[in-house]
N, C-alpha and C positions, 0 to 999 in steps of 0.2 A: 531851851533849844535855840540855836543860833538862827539869825535871819536867813542865812544862806541855806540851811537845811529846810526851813519852812518854804523858801522859794522853790527848791527842787520838788518839794511835796506838792506845792500849789500847781505846778505845771504838769504833775503826773509822772515825774521821772523816778521818784522813790516813794515808798510807802513806809511810814514810820508811825508807831503807836503814840497815842496821847499827844497829838499836835495841838497846842493851845490856840485859840482864836486870836486875831490881831489885837483885839482890845485888851487881852490879858498880857500880851507881850511887852506892853509899855508900863505895866504896874511896877511898883517899887519893891515887890516881893522878890526874894532871892531866886535866881534862875535855877531850874531843876537840871542837874547834870545827868549824864548817861549813867553814872554810878548809882544815883538815887533811884533810877528806874529799874535797876537789877533786883531780882528777888533776893530775899535773905539767904545767906549761905546755908546749905544743907548740912546738918551735923555729920561729922565724919563717921564712916562705917567701915568695918574691916572688909578686906577683899574676900568675896565669897569663893568658896572652894566648890568644885563640881564633884559630886559623888554619885555613884550609880547604885540604885537599890535593886534587889532581885526583881526580875520581870514579873509583873502581875499577871494573873490568869485572866486575860482579856481576849476578846475575839478579834480585835484590831491591834496592830503594832503600836506601841507607845514609845515615844522618844524619851531617853533617859539622859539626864545631865545637860540637856540643851533646852533653853527657853526661847521660843520664837517671839518676835515682835516685842522684845524687851525694851522699855523706855531708855533712850540714850542718857537721860538725866540720871537714871539709876546706875548705869555703867560708870558715868563720870564721877558720881558720888563714891562708888566703891573704890575707884582708883584715886580718890582724893584730889580731884582737879579743883584748884582754888578759883574763886570768883574772879572775873576779869572786868576791868573798867569798861571795856567794850567787847562783849562776847563775840566769838567767831560767827555765831548764828545771826547776830544783828548785822554784821558786815555782809554776810551772805544775803540778807534781806535787802540791804541797800543795793548790792550788786544786781539782785533780781529786778529791783525797781529801775535800774539803769540798763536793762537788757537791750533796749532799743538802740543804745549808743554803741559805737565801736569800742574795742578793747582799750585803746589809748585814752579815749575820752572818758570811759568809765573809771580808769585808774586816776586820771586827773581830777575827776569830780570827787572821788573818795579822798584823795590827798587834800583837796580843798576843804572838805568836811573836817578832816583832821586838823588842818591849820586854823579853822574857824572855831574849834572847840578845844579849850585847854584841859578839859576833864579826861581826855583819853588821847592815845596815839595809835597810829596804825600798827606799831610794834606790839601793842597790847593784844590786838586781834590775832596777829601772826603767831605770837607766843601761845595764846589760848588755843588756836587751831593745832599747833604742833603738839601740845600736851594731849589734846583730845584724840589726835591721830594715834599717839602712842597708846592711849588707853584702849582705843578700839582695836588696835593691833594685838594687844595683850588679851583682850576679850576674844578675839578670833583664835588665838593660841589656846585659850581655855576650851573653846568649843571643839577645836581639832583634837585636843587631849581627851575630851569627853568621847569623841568619836573613836579614837584609838582604844580607849578603855572599853567602850561598848563592843567594839569588834573583838578585842582580846577575850572579854567575858563571854561573848557569843561562841567563840572558837572553843574556849574551855568547856562551856556548857554542852556544846555539840559533841566534843571529844568524850566527855564523861557519859553523856547519854549513849553514844555509840558503844563505849565499853560496857555499859550496863546492858545494852541490847545484845551484844555478842555473848556476854555471860548468860543472859536469859536463854538465848538460842542454844548455847552449848548445854545448859541444864535441861532444857526441854528435849533436845535430841537425845541426851543420856536417858531421860525418863522414857522417851519413845523406844530406845534400844532395850531398856530394862523391861518394858511392857511387851516388846516383841519377843524377847527371850522367855518371858513368863508365858506368853501365848504359845510359843513353841513347846515349852515344857508341858503345858496343859493339853495341847493337842497330842503330844506323845503319850502322856498318861492316859488320855481318853482312848487312844488307839490300843494301848496295852490292855486297858480294862475291857475294851470291846473284844479283843482277841481272847483274853482270859475267859470272858463270859461265853463266847462262842465255843471255845474248847471245852468248857465245863458242860455246856448244853450238849455238845457232840458226845462227850464222854458218857454223860447220863443217858443219852439216847442209845448209844452203842451198848452200854451195860444193860439197859432195859431190854434191848433186843435179844441179847445173849440170855438174860434171865428168863424172859418169856419163852424163848425157844426151849430152854432146859425144862421149864415147867410144862410146856406143851408136850414135850417128849414123855415126861413122866405121866401126864394125863393120858397119853396114848397107851402106855404100858398098862396103866390101871384099867383103862377101858377094855383092854384085851382080856383082862380077867373077867370083867363083867360079861363080855361076849362069850367067852368060853364056858364059864360056869354059871352064868346067870340063868340060863334056861333049865339046866338040870336041877338047879336049886329050887326052881319054881315047881 
């Protein structure tokens, strides 16, 4: 690390990791460049595709195809952002350390850092930032595509459910109509059976009255014989 950067750190203008003590700065060991401080490149990974699975049976809504709080490093890895000699995040950290200064002074300090260290240039950070902005923009497009797909799937599901509902309602109404017709037929049959039974009972009663009247008439005639000749016979 250059003496200029250590001086900025000493007065509290910037915050950089792994600042060596002054005693180590004069040793004969090779100076550690910003490139050496960067982590090993992450193996390239294919760009993930967003897919929507059927909605689970849950009591709370579940987002499909969108992962919140996704690590930015994971997004950069998926879009194959190459390592940078001086990552945009490191430059942002330097700018944050210089926040107390005005914009022109901050820019001049960063350019001085660039001039004092041959292992990186400001163009490295600018290019890294541009690539990461593109990756994040594409990630946003994927998220919005997932939203569009989720809304289309929801509309299709709602339409299919509405059609099923209407078919069920029509079937139930038809069943109700059939049952209503069956009830009317049963009521009519019961009324007919009742009328037939009443007519049968009435006919039986009337026939019985006629027959008992006839028999009573005959009884009277026979009793006349008993009255006329019964005493003489005695």
